[in-house]
N, C-alpha and C positions, 0 to 999 in steps of 0.2 A: 583788299587793302588799298588804302589811298596811296597815291603816287608819292606824296610827301613823306608818309611813314616808311614806305619802301626805300626811298632815297636816304632817309636818316639811318635806317637800319643798315643799309649797304655801306654808307659812309662810316658807321661805327665799326663794322667788321673790317673794312679796309684800314681804318685808323689803328685798330687793334693789331692787325697783322704787321703793318709798317712799324708800329711801336716796338713789337717784339724783334723785328729785323734790325731796327736801328739801335735799340738798347742792348740786345743780347744776340749778336750775330752768331756766336758759337753755338747757342742753343738752337737757333734756326737751322744752321748748317748740320748740326748733329741730328736733329729731328728729320731733316730732309734725307740724310744718308740712311738713317735707320728705316725710314719709310720705303726708300728705294730698294734696300736690301730685302725687306719683307716682301715686297711685290715680286722681286726677282726670284726669291726662294719659293714662293707659292707657285710661280710658273714652272720652275724646275721640278719641284716635288710632285706637282700634279700630273706630270707627264707619265703616262702609263706605257712602259716598255716591257714586253714579255718575249721570251724565246720559247718556241714550241719545237718539239722534236717530231719530225715526220718520218715514219718508217718507210723504207723502200727496199726492194730486193736488188742485191748487187751480185753479179756473177763473179765468182772467184774460183781458184783452183787449189788443190791440195796434192802434195806428193805422197804416194802411198807405197810402202815397201810390200812386195808380194811375199806372202808367207805360204808355207806348205798347205796345200788343199784349197788355196784361193782360186776363184774363177772370176772372169769379168762380171758375171751375174752376181756373185756374192759381194764383190766390192761395190758394184753399182747399187745394189739394194741398200747399202749403208749410207749412200750419199744422194740418192735420187730425191728430188723435190717436186712440188706440184707444177713447176714450170714445164716439165717434160711430159710429153703425150703419154708415153708408156716406156717400159723397161727396154724394149728393143731399140727405140729411138735414142734412148740415153746411152746404151752400150755402143751404138754406132758413133755417137759424139765422142765417147771416151776413146774408141779405136782411132777415129780421125785425129783427135788431139795428140795421140801418141804415135801416129804413123803406122798403125797396125793394120794388116790386111786379113789376118786370121783371128780367131778367138783364143788362140793359145798364148798363155803368159807363163813366165818362168820364175820360180822361187828365187828370192834374193835380189831380183831386179826391182826397179821403181817405175811406177806409172803416174801420170798426171791425171787427176780426176776433177773435172769441172763440176761446180754446183752453185746454187744460189743461196745466199744468206741474207738475213735482215740486217740492214744498217740504218741507223737513225741520223738524220741530218737536222741540225738546228736552224730554224728560220726565225727571224725577229719580226715582230709586228709593232707598229707605233700606234 
């Protein structure tokens, strides 16, 4: 394109823009506001936010009432989870938690039984 044609075209567009601004400022301002809102809305709506739940194992306890015929072994077998090496290790932890020095437990009493359960925690990613 020749330089003269480019300058005429540029002057025409500048003249057109200034004519709209001078003659109809409300239209120009309204258009500018709408354009700004659209740009901001696109930025806000395009943001991808998601929450993911990541499971993890949490150690917790349960209070168990000892019934007739219950043993540490029978109670432990109901609550043991994969985090424990074996049943004997688990029973030792139950005894330690309850301050027991023997395997004897008595009907009607309560013992605290530790165990692991799955808990989900939400994490957000942007």
